[in-house]
Every structure is written in C-alpha cells, then in structure tokens.
N, C-alpha and C positions, 0 to 999 in steps of 0.2 A: 568570521572565518570564510575564507574564500573555498569555494567548491572546485575539486579538479574534476574536469569532464572525462570519464573513463569511456574509451571507444573499444576496448579489447574485444575481439571476437563479434564485433557488431555485424548482423546480417542484414543490412538495410536494403530496401527496394530504391527504385529511381526517386522516389518521392522523399526519401530519407526515414522511412518509418520501417521497422522491422516486420518481416513477414515470415520467413522460415521457421519450422518447428526447432524449439530452442534457441532462437534468435533474442537478442538483448536490445532494449531500447534504454538508453541512459542507465539508471540503476534497476530497471524492471527486467524480469525474465518471463516469458510467457508468448504464445502464438495463438491463443483463442480469439475468436471473433470479438469478444468482449474487450480484450486487451489491445487487440489491433485497433479497435475504435477509440480506446482511451489514448493511445499513442497519437493518433490523429488529432484528437481534441487537444492534447497538450502541446503539440507542435503548432497547432494554429492560435492557441491561447497564449503561447509563449510570445508571440510578435506584438501583442498588445500592451499598453501601459496600464490598462485598467486592473482593479483588484480582481484576485481570484479567491473563490471561496470554496475548500476542498472538503466533501463529507465522506464519511467512510467509518466502518468498524475499526477497531484497535488491530493492529497488525496488518492492514492492507496497503500500507506504503503511502501515507499522506506526507511524511518527510521527503520520501524519495520523489514524489511528485513535485513537491516545491523546489527540490534540487534540479530536477529534470526541467521545470519551467524557467529556472534561472540560467541553466546550461544553454538552453535553446534560444534564449532572448538576446537582444542586442546589449543586454546589461551583464554579459557573461564575464566580462574583464573585471567587473566590480565586484564587491563583496556580496555575500549573502548571510545574513545575520539571523539565527533562529532563537526564539524564545518560547518556553513552554509555559503558558499562563497559569497551569496547574501546579507547577513545580516550586514557584516562587512566591513567597508570602505577600499577602496583598498590600501590606504597609511598605515593601521594598519594590513593588512592582512598577510604580510610577518613576522611580529613580532608575530602574533597570532600562525603561524604555526611553525616557526623555533625558536621563542624567540628572546631576545636581551639582550646586555650587558649594565649595568648601565653606563649612560652617553651617549650612543649610539645616542640619540636624545633628543630634548626638552622634558622633562617630564619623561624621562627614569631614575628614581631615584634609581632603584634596578635592580638587574639581574632578568629576566623572563624567565622560562622554557615555550618554544612552545608546541604546541600540539603534534607534532611529537615526542619530547622527552618524553612527558608525557605519550604517547601511547606505549612506549617501552615494549616489550614483549606481546602486545595486538594489538588492531585494531584502525586505524585511519580512520575515516569515514567523507568524504568531500561531503556535499549535495551541489547540484546546481553547480557542477564543472564547467559548461559552463560559469558561471558568473565571473569566475577568470580572473584577469587582465593577458594580454599576457606577460609581463615582469616577472611576477611571475610564469607563466606557465613554463617558461625556467629553473627557479630555481627548481620548483617541479620535472621537468623532470631529472635534475642532482641528485636531492635526490633519486628519483626511481633507478637510474642507479648505485650510489655509496653507497646507504644505510648510508649515513652520512648526518648530518645537521650542518649549521654553524649559530650561532646566529647574528642576525644584531649587527654590531660593534665589532665582535669577529674576530680572526685570527684562531682559533681553531675549527677543525672538530671533531663532536662526532657521533660515530657510534651507530645507533639504528636498533632494529629489530621490524618492525611493518608490519602488513598486511593492505594493502590498499584497502578500499571499497569507491566507488564514486557513485554519482547519479545525474541524471538530468532530467527535465520534457521537455527539448527541443530536438530538432533533431540534434545530433551531427554532421553529415555529413553537413547539412545547415550551422551550425556554422562554420565548416572548410571551406566551399566554400566561406563564407562571409568574412573570414580571422579574425574570432573572436576566433578561437580554434585551437590550433596547433595540425597538423595531427600526428606528431610524438608522441606527449604526448598521443593523443588518442588512438593510436595503442599499445602504452606501457600499458595504463590502460584498453583497452578493450580486455582482456584476457578471462575473464570468464563471458560472459554478461548474464544479467537476465532482462527479460521484464515483467512488472507487468500488468495484464490485468485490463482494467476499469471495474467498477461496472456493467455497462449496458451490458457488454459481458457476465456477469455471473449471471443473474437475479435470478436463483435459490438460490444463496445465500442471497439475500435481505431479505427474512422472517426470516432466522436464525440470521443475523446481527441486524434487526430492534428489535427481541424479546430480544436478549442480551443486547442491548442499552437500551431497555426500563426497563428491569430488574435492570440494573445497575443504570440508572437514578433515577428510582423510590426509590430504596434504599438509594441512596446519597441525594435526595431532599426531603425525608420523605414523599413520595406519596404512593398511594395504587394501582398501576396500576398492572394488572395481564397479560393481553394479548391484542391483536389488533383485532378489528373487521374485517369482511370480506371485506366490502366496502373501509376501510382505508388501508388494505393489498392490494387489487386491485389498489388503487391509488398509493402506493409505488412502486408496481410491473410495473406499466405503465410509470412512470416517467423515464428520460434519465440519471439523476445523472451526471451532468456536474462536480460537486465537488466531486464525487466518495463517498468513503466509510466516509470521514470526513464530507460531507454534510449530509449524512444520519444520522450521529450521531448528528449532530447540529439539524436536523429537530427533531428528537425523543426527545432530549433534551428540546427543546424549548416547545414541547407539553406538557411534564411532569411538567415543571415549571409552566405553565400557567393553568393548570388542575389537578383535584384531583384523577381522575380514579373512578373505577377500570378498566374500558375498554377504550382503546384509540380509538377514532371514527374519520372518515374523517373530520367532523366539526372541530376537535381539530388541524388538520393539518392546517387549515386556508388557506392563500394564499400562502404557502411555496413551493407548488409544481404546481403553476400555469404555469410554463415553459413549453416547448415542451416535449411531452411525447413520449416514445419509440412506442407506438401504433399509434398516430397519425403520427409520422414519417414513419413508415413502411406502413401504409394504403396509404398516399399520395404518397409515391414512386412508388406504384404498381398500381395506380389508372390511368385509361385512362384521357387524356387531356380533359378537360372541365367538369369532375365530380368533385363533392365535397365530402370529407370525412365525414363530418358532425359528429354525434356521434356514428357512427357505428364502434365497436371494432371487429377486426379479431377474427375469432372463436378460432384459436390456443392460442391467448392471454387470452381469456375468460376461457378457459380450464385449462391453466396453473395457471392462478390466482386463480380459484376455488380449483385445487388441492394442490398448494403451501400454499394456505390460511388454508386448512384443516390440512395439515403437521405442519404449525406454531401453529394452535389452539391445536394440541396434542403433543407441545413441541417436534417436530421432529421424533414422533413414526409413521413410516410409516404404520406399521400395523393396528393401531387404525385408522388413517385417511382413510386408504383403506376400513375399515368396516363400516366407518361413510358415506363414498362416495358410498358403495355398489359395488365396484370394488375390484380386486385382487391387492396384494402389487405388484406382478410382473408387471401388468399394469403401476403403477405409476414408477417403475424402468425404463421400456423401454420409458415411454413418457419424463422422465427426462434426458434419455440419447439422445434421439432426440432432446429435445429443447437445451441441451448444445452443442451437435453437430453442430447445427444450428448457435448457438451464437458463437462458436469457428470459424466456416467458415467465419461469418460475420466479426469477429474480425480480422482474418487473412487477409481477403480481404481489410480491411481498412487501416492494417498496411503496406500491400505490396505496 
C-alpha cells in the first residue's frame, strides 16, 4: 500500500521542519522541543538507505514515523508495505514476508508475492519486530545480508531493493538477554535508532493535539464543538496518558460522540481520566513521609495549565494568549522552554 503524503496546513520553516505552535510534520502534530528534534532526526534519517529501528511506547506514533520516513525519502514514489509481527500467526509469517509457491503447503493454491517483494523499490515496515519467531529471525537476517528473498517452496532467489524500518514497544536488550531476540539481527537492524517520547514527557503538546482531535471528531461526527474549557484542559494536562496520543484521541472522540457541544467541559470527559495524574504522581514523589497530597496541585502545574489553556483558547496564538493573561509573549516562551527542559530531563532520567 502506497502512502499519500499529506501536506495540508503544514507550517514548515526554511529547513522543511515544522516550528510554529500547532504545526504539523507529515502525520505528526506538536511543537515541543522534543518533537521538533524528532522531526529533524526523521528528516535526516529519511535520506539514508540504512535500516531504522524505532522504539517507543504503544500509541506514540511508530507507524506514523515509518510513513514519514518513507514520504521524506527518495523512495517516496515507491510502495510502503507494513506488517505487524504480533498480529500474524507464526506459521504464516514466513509466507507473508517472503511469499510462497503454489502447492508449497496445504491451501497454497496460487503463487503469493510476499511483503518483501511487494515493497521492492520502496519501504518494508516490520512493526513489533520483537514478536517475530526465532527461526524466522534467522531468515530475515539472511535477507538483510543478501538482498534476496526465496518464496516458501521455491528454489529461486529473487533480488529486491527495499529499505527496512522496524519498530517495537519492548526493550530489545531485555529480549536478547531472555533469548527471544537474536543479537546479530538486532545489531543489523539497529543502525539508525529513533526513540519516540511518550505524551507525558511533552505536556505542552496536549492542548494542540486535543484541539486538533476535537475539530476533526466534531466534523466527522456532525457535532458543533469549538473549543475546550479551562477546567477540562487542566484535567487533560494533569493526566499521565499511559496510552499516549492514541488514548488522547479516543478520549476526545468519546466525548464528542456522547455530547453536542459547542464547548467540551470536564463533565463530558466523565470517568475516562480517573487514573493517576502527573500532578498527583509528582506531588507524592516529593512529599515527606507521612504527609498526604490531598487535592493540592503544584504551583508550576497550575501555572502551566492556565497558560497552555489560554494558548489553546486562542488556537495557538501566543500573542493573543499573552494579552489575555496580561503578560508578555516572551514570558510564555521562557516558561514553555523551562517546562519542556524539565520534561526532557525527566524523560531521559526514566529512560536511562
């Protein structure tokens, strides 16, 4: 399946990378320093022929990354073929990747072109690569080393030209140590690594994403939603988002389907965000033993919620938000940089 490159409403700078609040980069939405750095890495990595190894939690956009790499590459006119290694039974996976000859096994009534051949001249994306059976890992390694595929039941090798992109939400080194993933295959694939940050590490993007999902869901569901009120936005900012961007999209969609608008309120979110919040986790982590967090929200989180809420209310226009808050735009920029630096430090500390 070929990927159509969507450039609608892109706000790219001179280097082709999205910069402004609410800006889009291929299928991504977000303007935090973490995401801007990711956009640069994708743009640079896309120019190479070497394999790319994407790591990240579920819902962070691994397939979006693969599509962006393909769209920004010299192979963009060719196909991109995606296979989820956890969704296909192990006894069928070899045929799905390499194809098979008619009569190779029961039910093989015709020749079948595998994903590797179908992706010739383009990109082969193997999602959840750590779920692949060990025996098939050896055959994948041979394919990477020789650039040829052999269909199941065939004696002929076929040369193909594909760029390999793979992804996992597991820790590859732990899978290697447990004997579930070949170290030689890992090092063959782990040439250009990309790590996707979880949504909780870039909270400044939550209002941008939430408004985008609100606009899209409202249009698709025939509702009249226009914006998110301050209390609801504060709830979204305080939540830890274990399901990342996908969970945020689902929460907004559910609220739109069940209500008419025009303002999304905290009551419309219902019990969807009743899990642990970033605020409660941060407060408890720094509280002396014996004390209770109660309902006290840290000042920095209240400040961020208010400022990000104002920015979202004015559709990402920082100048208007600053005027409404009676502060200067430079103050907002400085505070956002400080929050993102704090989030990045926390993310790197947890990843170490």
